[in-house]
C-alpha positions in Angstrom: 30.5 14.8 119.5 29.2 11.3 120.2 32.2 8.9 119.9 30.2 5.8 119.2 31.0 3.9 116.0 27.7 2.3 114.9 28.7 0.8 111.5 31.9 -0.6 109.9 31.6 -1.2 106.2 34.1 -3.0 104.0 34.2 -2.7 100.3 34.4 -6.1 98.7 34.7 -7.6 95.2 31.7 -10.0 95.7 29.2 -9.3 98.4 27.7 -12.8 98.5 31.1 -14.5 98.5 32.4 -12.2 101.3 29.2 -12.7 103.3 29.6 -16.5 103.0 33.2 -16.2 104.3 32.0 -14.4 107.5 29.2 -16.9 107.9 31.8 -19.7 107.8 33.4 -17.9 110.8 30.0 -18.3 112.6 28.6 -14.8 112.0 24.9 -14.4 111.5 23.7 -12.4 108.5 20.8 -10.0 109.3 17.5 -10.3 107.5 18.1 -6.6 106.4 20.8 -7.9 104.0 20.2 -7.8 100.3 21.9 -9.0 97.2 24.1 -5.8 97.1 24.8 -5.4 100.8 25.2 -7.7 103.8 24.8 -6.8 107.5 26.0 -8.6 110.6 25.3 -7.6 114.3 28.6 -7.4 116.0 27.4 -6.6 119.5 26.3 -3.0 119.7 27.4 -2.1 116.2 26.8 -3.2 112.6 29.4 -4.8 110.3 28.5 -4.3 106.6 29.8 -5.6 103.3 29.2 -3.5 100.2 30.4 -3.8 96.7 33.8 -2.1 96.3 32.7 -0.2 93.1 29.4 0.8 94.7 31.1 2.0 97.9 33.7 4.0 96.0 30.9 5.6 93.9 29.0 6.5 97.1 32.1 8.1 98.6 33.2 9.7 95.4 36.7 8.2 95.3 38.4 5.6 92.9 37.9 2.0 93.9 41.5 0.9 93.3 42.9 0.9 96.8 45.1 -2.2 97.2 47.8 -3.5 99.5 48.4 -2.2 103.0 45.6 0.4 103.7 46.9 1.5 107.1 44.0 -0.1 108.9 43.2 -3.3 110.6 40.2 -4.7 112.4 40.7 -6.7 115.6 39.0 -9.2 117.8 40.3 -9.6 121.4 39.9 -12.9 123.0 40.4 -14.4 126.5 43.5 -16.5 126.0 46.4 -17.3 123.7 44.7 -20.7 122.9 41.7 -18.8 121.7 43.9 -16.7 119.4 45.4 -19.8 117.8 42.0 -21.4 117.4 40.4 -18.4 115.7 43.4 -18.0 113.3 43.0 -21.7 112.4 39.2 -21.2 112.0 39.8 -18.2 109.7 42.2 -20.1 107.5 39.8 -23.0 107.2 37.0 -20.5 106.2 39.2 -19.1 103.4 41.4 -16.5 105.0 45.1 -16.1 104.4 47.4 -16.2 107.4 49.5 -13.0 107.2 51.4 -13.2 110.5 51.3 -16.3 112.7 50.4 -15.7 116.4 53.3 -14.8 118.6 54.1 -13.0 121.9 54.3 -9.3 121.0 56.2 -6.3 122.3 53.3 -4.8 124.3 52.9 -7.9 126.4 50.1 -9.7 124.6 49.8 -12.4 122.0 48.4 -11.9 118.5 48.4 -12.8 114.8 46.9 -11.5 111.6 44.9 -12.9 108.7 43.5 -11.3 105.5 39.9 -12.0 104.5 39.3 -13.0 100.8 39.3 -9.3 99.8 42.6 -8.5 101.7 41.1 -6.8 104.7 43.4 -7.3 107.6 42.2 -8.8 110.9 44.2 -9.1 114.1 43.2 -11.8 116.6 44.7 -10.8 120.0 44.9 -11.7 123.6 45.6 -8.6 125.7 46.1 -9.5 129.4 45.7 -5.8 130.3 42.2 -5.5 128.8 39.8 -7.8 130.6 36.7 -9.1 128.8 33.2 -8.9 130.3 30.8 -11.9 130.3 29.7 -11.0 126.7 33.3 -10.8 125.5 33.5 -7.1 125.2 36.7 -5.3 126.1 36.7 -3.5 129.4 39.1 -0.7 128.5 40.6 0.9 131.7 39.7 4.6 132.1 
């Protein structure tokens, strides 16, 4: 089985408001976006925003998932200063700081924010995972 994730989709309460939040973070919306769905190129994969109700109907499950959902998305960056800067940028764009950045047990530095729909994002510097020239993690074999 191919282990490549090609699309990550978040169910959101308002597609246009959520897309505007990610645009304030500097993300570029694809021309393939529509009123009911927004797409962003995230370097080899697609990040999508779809109405929570519509996504739940597509999946066939109730839309009422709230609180901790046992999942987070993460962005790894090249320094502790970059972690602090991105958390500040996210707050300025409308995110809620969930956990301020700090040195963590595994030897890195990270913090968390929630986007306007409550989706959790970790911003981390992992000194054991180098980044290539494009910012992609070079995971050791």
